[in-house]
C-alpha positions in Angstrom: -18.0 -19.2 -12.0 -20.9 -17.5 -10.3 -24.1 -19.5 -9.8 -26.6 -18.9 -12.6 -30.4 -18.9 -12.3 -32.7 -19.8 -15.2 -33.9 -16.2 -15.5 -30.4 -14.7 -15.6 -29.1 -17.3 -17.9 -31.9 -16.8 -20.4 -31.6 -13.0 -20.2 -28.0 -13.3 -21.0 -28.6 -15.7 -23.9 -31.2 -13.3 -25.3 -28.9 -10.3 -24.9 -26.1 -12.1 -26.6 -28.2 -13.2 -29.6 -28.0 -16.9 -28.9 -29.8 -17.8 -32.1 -26.9 -16.4 -34.1 -24.0 -17.6 -32.0 -22.9 -20.0 -34.7 -22.5 -17.1 -37.2 -20.6 -14.8 -34.9 -16.8 -14.3 -35.2 -14.9 -16.2 -32.5 -17.5 -18.9 -32.0 -16.2 -22.4 -32.6 -17.7 -24.4 -35.4 -16.6 -27.5 -37.3 -16.2 -26.5 -40.9 -16.0 -30.2 -41.9 -19.2 -31.3 -40.1 -21.0 -33.6 -42.5 -24.7 -33.7 -43.2 -26.1 -36.6 -41.3 -27.9 -39.4 -43.2 -28.2 -42.2 -40.7 -27.9 -43.2 -37.1 -24.7 -45.0 -37.9 -22.9 -42.0 -39.4 -19.7 -41.2 -37.5 -19.5 -37.8 -35.8 -16.8 -36.0 -33.9 -17.5 -34.9 -30.3 -16.6 -31.2 -30.4 -13.0 -30.4 -30.1 -12.0 -33.7 -28.5 -11.4 -35.4 -31.9 -13.2 -38.5 -30.6 -15.4 -40.1 -33.2 -18.5 -42.2 -32.5 -21.7 -43.2 -34.2 -24.8 -40.9 -33.9 -26.8 -43.6 -32.1 -25.5 -45.3 -28.9 -26.6 -48.2 -26.9 -27.6 -47.2 -23.4 -27.3 -49.6 -20.4 -29.1 -47.5 -17.7 -32.8 -47.9 -18.4 -34.5 -47.6 -14.9 -31.0 -47.6 -13.3 -29.8 -50.4 -15.6 -32.4 -52.9 -14.3 -33.9 -53.5 -17.7 -30.6 -54.4 -19.3 -29.5 -56.5 -16.3 -32.8 -58.4 -16.5 -31.8 -59.5 -20.1 -29.0 -61.6 -18.8 -25.5 -61.6 -20.3 -26.3 -63.8 -23.3 -29.2 -61.7 -24.6 -27.4 -58.5 -23.8 -24.3 -59.7 -25.7 -26.4 -60.7 -28.7 -28.0 -57.2 -28.7 -24.7 -55.4 -28.5 -23.2 -57.6 -31.3 -26.2 -56.9 -33.5 -25.7 -53.1 -32.9 -22.0 -53.4 -33.8 -22.9 -55.3 -37.0 -25.3 -52.5 -37.9 -22.5 -49.8 -37.5 -23.3 -48.6 -34.0 -20.1 -48.0 -32.1 -21.1 -46.2 -28.9 -21.8 -48.1 -25.7 -22.9 -46.0 -22.7 -22.6 -47.4 -19.2 -22.0 -46.2 -15.6 -20.8 -47.5 -12.2 -24.3 -46.9 -10.8 -25.9 -49.1 -13.6 -23.9 -52.2 -12.5 -23.5 -53.1 -16.1 -19.7 -52.9 -16.6 -19.4 -56.7 -16.6 -22.2 -57.0 -19.1 -20.5 -54.6 -21.4 -17.1 -56.3 -21.0 -18.5 -59.7 -21.9 -20.4 -58.3 -24.8 -17.2 -56.7 -26.3 -14.9 -59.6 -25.8 -12.8 -60.1 -28.9 -13.9 -56.9 -30.5 -11.0 -54.7 -31.5 -10.7 -51.7 -29.2 -10.8 -49.2 -32.0 -14.2 -50.5 -33.1 -16.1 -49.1 -30.2 -16.5 -45.9 -28.1 -17.2 -46.5 -24.5 -18.5 -43.9 -22.0 -18.8 -44.5 -18.3 -19.5 -42.4 -15.2 -18.3 -42.2 -11.7 -20.3 -41.2 -8.6 -17.1 -40.3 -6.7 -17.1 -37.4 -4.4 -13.5 -37.5 -3.3 -10.2 -37.6 -5.2 -9.3 -41.0 -3.6 -12.5 -42.7 -4.7 -12.2 -41.1 -8.2 -8.7 -42.5 -8.6 -9.7 -45.9 -7.5 -12.8 -45.8 -9.7 -10.7 -45.3 -12.9 -8.5 -48.3 -12.1 -11.5 -50.4 -11.3 -13.4 -49.3 -14.4 -10.5 -50.2 -16.7 -10.2 -53.6 -15.0 -14.0 -54.3 -15.0 -14.3 -53.3 -18.7 -10.9 -54.8 -19.6 -9.7 -51.8 -21.5 -6.4 -49.8 -21.4 -8.3 -46.5 -21.7 -11.8 -45.1 -21.4 -13.1 -42.9 -24.1 -15.1 -40.6 -21.8 -15.6 -40.5 -18.1 -18.2 -38.3 -16.6 -18.9 -37.2 -13.1 -22.4 -38.7 -12.7 -25.5 -36.8 -11.7 -24.5 -33.3 -10.6 -27.4 -31.9 -8.6 -26.2 -28.5 -7.4 -25.1 -25.3 -9.1 -21.9 -25.2 -7.1 -20.5 -28.4 -8.5 -17.6 -26.7 -10.4 -16.2 -25.7 -7.0 -17.4 -28.6 -4.8 -16.2 -31.3 -7.2 -12.8 -29.7 -7.9 -10.8 -32.6 -6.3 -12.5 -35.2 -8.5 -12.1 -32.9 -11.5 -8.4 -32.7 -10.9 -8.0 -36.5 -10.7 -10.0 -37.0 -13.9 -7.8 -34.3 -15.6 -4.7 -36.1 -14.4 -6.0 -39.4 -15.8 -6.6 -37.7 -19.1 -3.1 -36.4 -19.2 -1.8 -40.0 -18.6 -3.9 -41.3 -21.5 -6.2 -43.5 -19.4 -9.1 -41.2 -20.3 -9.6 -39.5 -23.6 -12.2 -36.9 -22.5 -14.0 -35.8 -19.3 -17.4 -34.3 -18.6 -20.5 -34.3 -16.5 -24.2 -35.4 -16.5 -26.6 -33.2 -14.6 -29.9 -33.6 -12.8 -31.5 -30.2 -12.4 -31.4 -26.7 -14.0 -28.8 -25.1 -11.6 -26.1 -27.7 -12.3 -26.8 -27.6 -16.0 -26.6 -23.8 -16.1 -23.4 -23.9 -14.1 -21.9 -26.3 -16.8 -22.3 -23.8 -19.6 -19.2 -21.7 -18.6 -17.2 -24.6 -17.1 -14.3 -25.0 -19.5 -13.1 -28.2 -17.7 -15.8 -30.2 -19.5 -14.9 -31.8 -22.8 -18.3 -33.4 -23.3 -21.7 -32.9 -21.8 -24.4 -35.6 -21.3 -27.8 -33.9 -21.4 -31.3 -35.1 -20.9 -33.2 -33.7 -23.9 -36.5 -34.3 -25.7 -39.4 -32.1 -26.9 -41.8 -33.3 -24.2 -39.9 -32.2 -21.1 -39.7 -35.8 -19.8 -37.0 -36.5 -17.2 -35.3 -33.3 -18.2 -33.5 -30.5 -16.3 -35.7 -27.7 -17.4 -38.1 -26.7 -20.2 -37.1 -28.1 -23.6 -36.4 -24.6 -24.9 -34.3 -23.6 -21.9 -32.2 -26.8 -22.1 -31.8 -26.3 -25.9 -30.5 -22.8 -25.4 -27.9 -24.0 -22.8 -26.9 -26.9 -25.1 -26.4 -24.6 -28.1 -24.1 -22.4 -26.1 -22.0 -25.3 -24.9 -21.9 -26.8 -28.4 -20.9 -23.5 -30.0 -18.0 -23.3 -27.5 -16.7 -26.6 -28.9 -18.0 -29.0 -26.4 -19.1 -32.5 -27.5 -22.8 -32.8 -26.7 -24.3 -36.3 -26.0 -28.1 -36.6 -25.6 -30.0 -39.0 -23.4 -33.6 -39.5 -22.4 -34.5 -38.9 -26.1 -37.4 -41.4 -25.5 -38.0 -40.3 -21.9 -37.6 -43.3 -19.6 -40.0 -45.8 -21.1 -39.8 -45.3 -24.8 -42.7 -42.9 -25.2 -46.2 -44.0 -26.1 -45.9 -44.6 -29.9 -43.7 -44.7 -32.9 -45.0 -41.3 -33.9 -43.9 -39.7 -30.7 -40.4 -41.4 -31.0 -40.1 -39.9 -34.5 -41.2 -36.5 -33.3 -38.6 -36.5 -30.6 -35.8 -37.6 -33.0 -36.8 -34.9 -35.5 -36.7 -32.3 -32.8 -33.4 -33.4 -31.3 -31.6 -33.9 -34.6 -33.1 -30.6 -35.8 -31.4 -28.6 -33.1 -28.1 -29.0 -34.9 -26.1 -29.1 -31.6 -26.5 -32.7 -30.3 -23.7 -34.7 -31.7 -24.9 -38.1 -30.7 -27.2 -39.7 -28.2 -27.7 -42.8 -26.2 -31.0 -44.8 -25.9 -31.6 -47.7 -23.6 -32.6 -50.8 -25.6 -33.5 -54.3 -24.5 -34.4 -55.8 -27.9 -32.7 -55.8 -31.3 -36.1 -54.8 -32.9 -36.0 -51.6 -30.9 -32.6 -50.7 -32.4 -33.8 -51.4 -35.9 -36.9 -49.3 -35.4 -34.8 -46.4 -34.1 -32.4 -46.6 -37.0 -35.4 -46.5 -39.4 -36.8 -43.5 -37.5 -33.5 -41.6 -37.6 -33.3 -42.1 -41.3 -36.8 -40.8 -41.7 -36.1 -37.8 -39.4 -33.1 -36.9 -41.5 -34.7 -37.4 -44.9 
C-alpha cells in the first residue's frame, strides 16, 4: 500500500462519500447488529466472529504502573467484580508487565467466560514466535483471542513489519491466536492501517477531546468508519484520555460521542477501583438511553 498523508486520505474519504459508506452496495455491515443497551452487552468484532462485552478492563494506565501498584490481591478483586457484572474483556500487553496479574485474577474462571487481548512489541519473526509461546505460558491459556502488534509509529509498517505479520498469521492458522491486528501511535501509521487487509481488529485511541490521539477526533473517526465498514473489529482506547478526564460530565460526554459514532465495537478503560467500573457502567447506560 502507498503511504497516505492526512490531506490525501481525507480528500479520498470526501470524494468517496464516507458519510454514506454504510449504505453503499458492497460495503460490509452486520445485519444482526443489536441495539446496545449497556456496557455488558455482547458484541461481535467485525468479521472475526469473536464476541466480547462492550466495556473492557484495561491494564495499561500510565504503562501499567497504576494497575501494578494495586498489587495482585486488589487487582484480582477488581477483575472478579468486573466478571460478576458481566464484563468479559481483559486488555493487557507485554509492555504493561501485567500478564501475571491477569493470569492470577483469572485462575479458575472457565476460558470461554473471558476475552483476552494482548500485544507484542516484537520487531522480528523470531521474537514474535517466542512471544506467542511466552504469552500463552504467562497467561496460562491455550489460545489468545487477539494479539496486536503494539504501537506502530511509521506509515510504512505494513511493509517493515511483514515478518512479524507472517508469524502472527501462522499462529492464527494453528489456532493459537483467534485474530490479529495493530495499535498505532501517530496519524501516518493509522492511515496506513485503513487499507491493510491483514488486520482483523484495530485498537484505536479515540475521544472527542483529542487527548492522547493520533489525529484530530474527526480525522480519526473518518478512518475508523472506513475500517469498520470494511468488516474490521474496532476496539477503542483512551476514551477517558490517560487520567480519567476532569469530571463525570466529561466522561459522559466522551462515552456519548464514541458510542454515537456507531463504528466502535467495544473499548477498554484502565481502572484501579471497582467504583470506577460501576460509574462507567452507569454512564454507558445513560449515554445509550
